[in-house]
N, C-alpha and C positions, 0 to 999 in steps of 0.2 A: 503494499499500502503505499510505503512514503516514497520507494522509488518510482512510484507512476506521478507519484506527487512532485518529485524533484523533476521528471522528466517533464511533466507540464512547463513546471516555469524557469528550468535551466535548460531544456533539449536533453542533448546527451552529454553536458559538458556541466559538472556539478559543484563550480568555483566560479567565483566571483572574478572581475578586471577592474582596471581604473575607465571608467571612459573619458574621450575626448568631447569636445561640443560637437553636435550633430553627429555623434556615432551612436548606432544603436546599441544596444546590449551584444547579440552575439556576432558583430563585427567586434568591441571590446572583448569577446572572451577569444575570439579566434586571431586575434592582433598578440593577444598575451600568451596563447601558447607558440604561436608562430616565433615569437619575439624568445621563450622560451628555448625552443629549436636550435635560433644561432648561438645563445649564449652557451650549451649546451654543444655544440660543434658538431650537431647531428644531421648527417649527410647520406647521400650510398653508400651501402658497405659497414654503417656504421649499427650496430647492435645495443639494442637497451630493454630493462626488464621498469616494467610497470608495475610495482606490487602497490594491491590495494586498488586496481587499477576500476571497479564498478561495473557500471555499465561499456566502458570502453570509448566515450568518445572523444576523451583528448588523445587518448594515445593513437584514434586511428586519423584525424586531425593532424596530428604531428606526424605520423608516417608518411600521410599523403603529401604535405608540405613538402617535408624534408628528404623524402625518399630511404629512411632511416628503417630498419628492420626493429620493431620492437613487440614484446611481447608482454601479456598482462595474465595477472593472478588475481583472484579474488576469492574470500570467503564466503559469499551471499550466492548461494546455489540461485535464485531467484534472476539475480543479473548476470548470468550468466547467459 
């Protein structure tokens, strides 16, 4: 039930990000995830592990953006 509620409000990324003027909520979320990719040096050939990935939204966005290979792990069966 909580996962469904979060997905309704935050889509697949259950986190916040600072917003710029005239930027949508979802644009700020993706910008924050892409910034994290850049800071971590994620690129094709890099492998990463997302421990506690939940439904995996940020992991999928970051993999698509960076070309890195990211695997996720969560203990919540409902989110798998």
